N, C-alpha and C positions, 0 to 999 in steps of 0.2 A: 502492500500500500506507498511504504514510503517512496519509491521509486516513482511512482504515478503522481504525486505530489509534486516530486523532481523534476519531473520531465513536464509537467505542465508550469512550472517555473520558469523552467529553461527556456521553454518553447514560448511563452508569455513575453520573457527578455527579446528574444532574437525574431517576433512578429511584430514588435515595436520597437527594434532597434533606432527609427526612427528619434524619437525619444530619451530612448535609454543607451545607445552609446555617448553621447555628449554628454550627459549625468555620469555617465561612468568616468569618461575623461575627466570632467572636472573634480570628482571625487579625487578620483588617483592623483591630479594635478595639486589639490589641496594638501593632499599627503605626501606626498612629492615636498612642496614645501614647508611642511611644517617640520620632513624629514632633516633638509641641507640646513635648516636655523637651528633645529634641534642639535644637529651633529655639530654644526660650529661653537653653538653654546655650552653644550657638555660635553665635546670634546677636549683632545690631550694638547692639539695644536695652538692654540690660541692661548691654552695658560701657561706656555711655554717660551710665547714671544714677548718682548718687552711693547707694553703696551696693548697685548691682547685682553687682562682683565675686561680693559675698559669697555672693547667691544662686546666682550661676553656678553657684559651686563645691556648693551644696549639690544644684543641678538637673544638674550633671554625675556625683556620685554616683547619681544616679536613673537615669542613661540605662546604665549599666551593669549596675545593679539590674533592669532590664526586659530587658536582653538575656538574663540569667539565667537570671532568671523564665521569659522566653517559654520559651525551649529546655527548662526542665522539663516546663513546663506542655502545651507543643504536644505534647511528648513521650507524656507519658502520657494526652491527650485523641485522639490519634492511634490508642492501640491501642483505644479504642473503635470506631472508624472502620475499621481491618484486617480487626478481630473480626468486625465485619458483613459486609465484604467477600468474605470468605475462600469461600464460597458459591459465589456469582457467577462467580471466578475460579477455583473448584474445577470449575463446569463450562463453564467456557470450555479448562479442559485434558483434560475429560471427553471433549468433543467434536474435540479432535486438535490444539489450538492449542497450542505447547510452550511450554515456560516464561519462554523469551524474546522470546518474542510478548506473554507475559503482564506481561511486566518492561516494554515498552514503553507498554504500556497505562496501567501504574502512571508511568511517567515524566511519559507527556501528562497524566494527573490532577493530576499532583504540579506538572506548569507551569502549567497550567489557574488551580488553586488561588494556586498564589503570586501569577497577573499579577495575577488580578480579588483578592485580598488585599493588594497593593501599591500598585494602584490607587487601591483604597476606600482602603484605612489613609490615603495621601500624599494622598489628595483631602478625606478629612473632616479629616486631620491641618489641612493648608491651612486650612480651611475655618475649624474650631476655635481655631488657634493665636492668630487675632485675641481672640479671646476671652480665651486664657489670658492673653495677653500685657496686656490690660488690665486682669485678674484681676491680675499680678505688678506694674501700676503702681499698681493703688491702696494695695497694701500697701507699696507705696516712697513714696507721695506726688506719683509722677509723672503726666505724660501722655501716653498712646501717641499717635502719627499714627494717622489714619486712613487705610483703604486694606489689600489684601491683598498681600503677599508671601512668593514660598517660597526653600528654603532648600536651593540645590543638592547644598549638601556634606552636610546631613544626609537628602536624601534620596539621596546614595547609600550611605551608614552604613547606612541602611535597607536600601536595597537588597544591600548587601553580608552585613550580618549574618543579615537576615533569609534571605536564599539559601541561606548556610550551614547554615541550621536546619534547612532545607525540606529541603533534598540529605540533610544526615544522617539526617531524619526518611524520606526517599527509602531509602534504603539497609537502617534497618532492616526498614523493610517488603519491602524484596525478600529481604534474608536470611531473614523469615517465612515466605514465599511457597515461597521455595526448596529449604526444608530438609523443606517438609512434602510429603508424598504427596498423589494427586491426592483418593484417598477420603478423606482427613482433612481436605484443606480444603472437600470437600461436605458434610461430614461435621459443620464444625465449631461449627455454631449450636446444634445437636441434642446435642452432647455434654457429656453433664452433668459435674459435679463429684461424686467419693464425698462424702459428708460426712465432715467430718476430725473427726478427733479432739482434743479438749481437751488440748493441749500445756499440761501447767504449768510446765515450766521459759521457755519463752520468756514466759507469760504473770507470772510470778513477775519473770523479769530486765525486763519492762515497769514494773513495780510498784517494783522496787529503784532504776531509773534515772528515774523521776517522782520519787519521793520524795526521791531525792536532789538531782535538781536544784530540788525544792520547800525542800529543807532550805538548798540553796545559798542560794536566792533572800531567804529569809528569815535566815539569818546573818548576812549580810553587812551592815558596819556602814559603809564608808570607801567614797565614791563611785570614785575611784580604783580601788578593789578591784573594785569594781561592774562597771567599762569592762573588764576582763581575764575576769571572770566569767560575764557575761552572754552570749555568743556560746558558750562552752561549756555554760551552762546550757539554752540554747536547740535546740544537736543533742539533748541530754541527753531533752529533753519531747519531741522531733520522732522519735527513736527509740522514747521509752515508749510514747508514744500509739500508736504502728503495730503497737509488740508487742502490747501491750494488746489496744487494738481486733480485732485480726485471732483473738488467742488467747484474750483473753477472751470477743469474740462466739461463739467458740463454747459456750466453757461457760454462757454466758447461754442460751441457746438449748437447750442440754442440761438446764440446770433446766427452763425452761418445759417441756420435754416431759416431763420427772418429775411435772411438775407434773398432776396428771390433771383436777382442777377445771376447770383453765385451757385445758390444752392439748385434750383430746377436746370441743371445740364447734367447728360448722362454720367459722365463722371463724378462730380462733386456729389450727386442725388445722391449714387449709392452708398459712394465711401462715409459719408457723415452720417447716414440713417443707420450704416452698420456701426458705425464709432459710439453715436448715440445710446446704443442698445446695449454699450456693453462699457460704459463710461468709468463706472466706478473700478474695475479691476484694470482696465485700461491706463488710466490715472494712478492708480498706484503701482503699474508695473512702469512707467514713463517716470514717477518720484525717484524707483530705486534708482533705475538709469542715471536719473539728475546727481542724486548724490552720492552714488558711486564714480561719476565722471569728476567731479569736486572734490571727492577723495584722491582719486589719484591726481588731478592738479596739484593740489597743497600740498600731498606728499612728494611729489617729484620734485614741484618747482622749489621748497624749501633746503629738502636734501641736497638735489644738486646744487643748489645755491652756498652750501654752508661746505659744500665739498670740492666745488669749484672755487672756492677764494680762502681755502684753509690757509693758502700761504699769508694772503694777503692780510688774514685775521691776525694772524702767526704774529707776524711783524708789530702790527697794532699793538697785539696785546704787550709785547713786549719790544719795546722800542732803543731797547737797547743790549746786546747780545748777555750783559751781566750787572745785576742789578743788585747792591746790597743796602741795609736800610736800617742803622741801629735807631733804638729809639729809645727816650727821654737819658739822651747821653750828652751830658756839660758842653759847651761851647769846645772847651781847652783839650776834651778826647777827642773832636772832629779830625784838627792836623795828623796828631801821632797815627789814627786808624787812615788816614787817604796815605799816609807815607807808605804804612804796611801791606796797603794792597797794591803801590806802585813799587815796591823791593819784592813782592811774591812774582809780580810781570819780569820784572827785569830776571829776576831768579829761572823764569823760564825763556827770557830771550826777548820776549813781546812787548809792546807799547801801548798804553791805552789811546785809542781812539773815541772823537765826539765825546768827550767827558762832561759831564751835568751832573753839579751838586746843587743844594738847596736845600735847608730848615722847612719845615713844613707843621701845623694842628691840625689834623681833618680831625671833623664833628660832624654828627648827623641831626638835623632839624627839621622841625614840620615850619612850613612858611605858613602864616596867615597874615593876610595883608602885605605890611613892612613889618611885621615882625617875627623872628625864629623862636620858635618854643623847643628850649633844650630840654626840660626838664620831662617828666612821665606823663604830662597831663596831655597828649597827644597820644597815648598808648591806645586809647579804644580807635582811635584811627590811623593806624600807624602808616599805611600805604600810601592815602593820600599828598600830594603838595608835599612829601619830604624827599629832602636834597641832602647831598652828601657835598660838605662847604669844608674845602681847604684854604689856611690862614696862613700865609705867607706873606713875610717882611717885604717893603717897600724897595730898599736897597738891593734886595736880592734880586727883585724883577729888572731893576733899574743894571745892574753889574752881567747879568745873562744875555738881556735883551739888547742893550746897548741906549737904551734910550732914557733919559732924565725921567725920574716920579717920584717927585717931592710930595709928601702930606703932611697935615699939622696934623694936631692931636683932633680928636675924634672923625676925620675923613677914611674915606678910603674906594680904592679905583674897587672897578667890578668887573670880572668876566663870566659870564654865563655859558651854559654849555648843555643842550638838548632843550631847553626852555627859558624864556626871556626872565630877566626880572624889570619890570617898570617903574617903580618906586625909586623916588628922589634919598628915601633916607633908610634907612634899615637896624632897626632896633633886636640885639642881639639878647633875647630875653633881659633878666636884670641886672646884666653886665653894663649895659649904655646903649647909645643910639649914635649910628656913624651917617654922616652923610656922604653922600655919592656923590665924588666929583670927579670920577673920569669914570665912562664907561671903555675898557678895550676891546679893539677889534682881531686883534690877533695874540695869541700864548701859544708859547712852546715850552715853558715849564714842563713836559711831561712827567708825571709821576706816576704812582700804580691804580693812577684812576683811569686809564684810558680804555678797559673795560668795564667803566662802571654800566650800572644796567639804570641808575636811576638819574634825574638831573642833578646835575654837576653846577656850585656856583664856588667860584674863585675872588676871594676876598683878601686883597692886599692892604694890609694898616700900615701904618708910621714908621715901626721898626722892630725888631726880635722884641723887646718890653712888651708891647701891646700882644703880640701873640703869646709871650708867657704868661702874663695877666689872663688871657681869656683860657689860657692851661691851667691856672692856678684855679678860674672861676668854676669850672666845668669837671674838676676835682670834686668839689662838692651836690654836683646835679646827675652825674648818672651813676649806675651802681658801679657801672664798666668803664671806666675814662679812657679816654682817649692817650698816647703818648706823641712828644713829639717827637718827629722823626726828620733822622737827618738822611734825604735820598741823594745816594752816589749810582750810577750808571754807565757804562762807557762800553765800545765796542772792541772786537779784536782784528787784528786781518792775522787769521791761520785756521788749520782744520779743524773742522769740529769738536772729532776726540780729543784736541789740543782745549780745546774752549772749557768740556767737561773738567778736565785732569786740574786747569788751573782754576775753575769756579770751586772745586773737590777742597783743592788744596788749602785756597783763603777760608772758604769755610771751618774748614779744620785746626787752622790754626790763629783762629781769634781770640778764644782764650788759653792758649798755651802759655807757657813762659816765658815767652818774648812776643807774645800777640798784644794788640793795643787793649785790650783787656783781661790783661791775665790779673790776680791778686793783688799783685803791689802796684798795677795799675790805677787801683780803687774804684774801677768800673766792672768788676768780674759778675755783680746783675745786669749789665745792661743786654736786651733783647735785640735780635738782629735779625730780622727779615730778608729772605734773598731769593733769588732765581734769576736760572740761566736759561735761554732759549731753546739750549740746545739738550738740556735734563729734559723739557716738557715736551718735545719736539713731537717725540711715539705717544705721548698719551693726548695727546692735541690732535696727530693723525689718526689715532683709534676711534679717539671720540667723531669727528664728522665724518671719516671712513665706515663706520658702524653705523652711523646714522643712512649714508650713503647707502651703502648696503642694504640696509632693513626696509628702506624707501624705495628702493629697485625691486625688491621681491613681494614687498607687500604692493605697489603699485602695479604689478605683474598679476597679482591673486585678484586686484578689484578690478584690472580691464577684463580678466577672463571673466568676472564674475558680470560684468555688464555686459560682453560678449553674449554669453548664455541666458542672462534674460531677453534680450533682443533678440535672439535665436528661440526661443521657448514662445516669446509672444506674441513670435510670426506662426509660428508652429500650431500655439492653440488655435489663433484666430482664424488662422488657412483652415482646419479642419472644421471650427465654424461656420466660416462660410463658405464653403466649399458648396456646401448643396446649393447655398444661396444663389451663388454664380450660376449651379448648373441648371437650375430653374432660367434666370437670365438668360444662358444660349439657348435653350430650349426655344426662349419667347423672340430670338431674333440678337442676342448682341452678341458681336465680334471680337476676335481675340483680340484686337485691336481695341476696342473699347472697353475691353477687361481692363487691358495693360493702363488705361489710361486711368482707368477708377482708382486702382493698386495704387499707381503714381501719384493719384489726386490723395488717397489715403494716409498713404506714405508719408508725403510733404506735406501734411496737414499738421502732421504733429513732429516730424523729423527733428527741426532745428528745437525745438524746444527743451528737451531736456540738454540740448547743448550749451542754446544760449543760456537759462538758468542757470546752468553751471558756470559760466563766465559772469553771470553777474554776482552770482555765492562766493568766487574766488575773487571779485573786484573790490568788494565790501571786505572780505575775511583778509584782503591785502594788507590793511593798518596794524588790525591786531597780530600779524603773525609775522611783520615785520619789527615788531615791538618783541616778541618772542626771539625772534633770531637776536635778536639784542641780549639777551641774554646770555648766547653763545658767541657773543664778543663781534656777529657780523651787525655792522653799521652803514652800510654802500646801501643805501634803499633803490637806488636806481639800478646796481648793478643786479639785485634782487629783482624787481621791477622788470628789467630785459630777462631774465631768465624765466619769470612769470609766464610775458607775454610769449615766449619760444615755446614754451610748454603748450600755454593755449592752441596755439597753430598746429604744431606737431600733433596735440592729440587731437584736433579737429578732425586735422585729414584722417588720423586712423579710424575716429567714430563714422566720416562717412563709406570709408572702405570696410568698416563691420557692419554697420547698415546696411550698402548694399549687396552684401554678400547674403546677410542672413533674409535679406527682403524676396531673394529665390526663392527662397522656401516656401515662402507664403504664396511666391506665385503658381511654381508648380504646383502646389497644393489645389490652389482654387481653379486652376485653368483646366483640372480633371486630369495630371499628368500621374497624381500622386494619389491613391485611394486609401 
């Protein structure tokens, strides 16, 4: 008896190959992507290379994304399959087969599909994981070993996760069959939808959600705020898109029907009538394509931008090859510290280039009008209008910039980064009020703020004494007060490995017996922060390389999902319209007129998801550019160019995808496929 169920299940899959083969290929592709990401995330290769741990963390996030997305998407696409099979299952029921027997057939079908998908997916994953490893190695500047290997742990994870997904899909399919009567199953394909009414409230709600999300994306000024806002805005865009496509598409068809010059034409009359009768499902499919298209554009544009601009961002984040910053050191200890660095450089046969050194005090405050609040009074609303403030003596600016800047008591000069300050006075909490006598148009004192994710303000005060007074004031305000920092940076003209060796030698000798901050010097408790561009290069590349690698994989998955939705949308609608077009052919409608009607139907909705995805991406540009600032990407113009190029490339791909899938629709309704 088991053999009978198995043969019926295999026969059902074979006879419905037009719908099952793309589904099996998609399942295999999902499992393949999961295996590749898991292989790199849990394997030994990245764990043994410098910067690999950071890339593994990025890819580990992708493993979770793949599982969640696979579950949602496979549930969605399986609904097309179960609708197509209901007629066949209903026929089994009419012929005397009970629903428990039908359930056994469906169980065998699920097991067959799962076995094929898992085997093909893991096999392809093992095959292409080597290619993925080579790509990851190139991004990290490493060499990958030759040969293929399998990861049993990742294979087990794929078996467990996707086994659970297929089991839940099976339960959902069984639920639909058991709750339906035999006659409903038998006529499920021929059951049409009533023409839905143009629902105003859902359409308005969709507009409100989209409008609110767009406003949030544009209004956000701070990158930190953008992190908390982004996911809320994404959910609102998804909900608003579905509401607007489902309710708005109905209203769109109603408007087309009211336009007599357009509607009462052979090609338009048939296409608009058919769309009106299934607009609920049609709108949901178009909304899904729109959301997936937006995900592709956002994912690829942001990750490509980060990867392509990583060298530029690295140089921006590290304006000098080596940077050393003693904190809270007395002024008289600075010359011995610089002499010590010069001595170490001479020992290695190198001379510093582009030296930059100056003292500064870095504090953080909330701007309220013309006042900066330093106390915890602003902690209830920490994010908004919070800026990083760098206090620098005017004589240091004059020395470095070569232009005289004289300030009197109570006066200050100002330079703002990312966000302007338009008041003529600046009250620094209870310390006092400064009169802004000069606003600087250029500022080249580059310290550790080059990668700031919040707007910065450079406050140039009269002299070092004023800076030290502010330092003493903030000691009583903050629980964790700032220290006066002496920035010292320079470049070296030598190989990268030598820069690392020099940097390590300098750092290790600072507190030694002959170092500038030895116990005998009296400055042994001085903290020194430092960085070397070469010491962080691997991790920097690993971060952006990991994001780019993950973006390519997830972007491919989203494109695959969009293609499959397009395909199933065309196939399912083709089978629904087949009999309608057969009647039209019998009453004299020619193949040329059928093709015109099909083209009209396709073109009526063809550009809508693509245009909507472009609008979503355009409004998301502002908030994403602020999120990229968290990764030190501040070149908005470069990001705009990358985004436009991604949209153009995706639009071309979109046209190709829709052209190919629309052929399936035409072959069905033209009578070539039964």
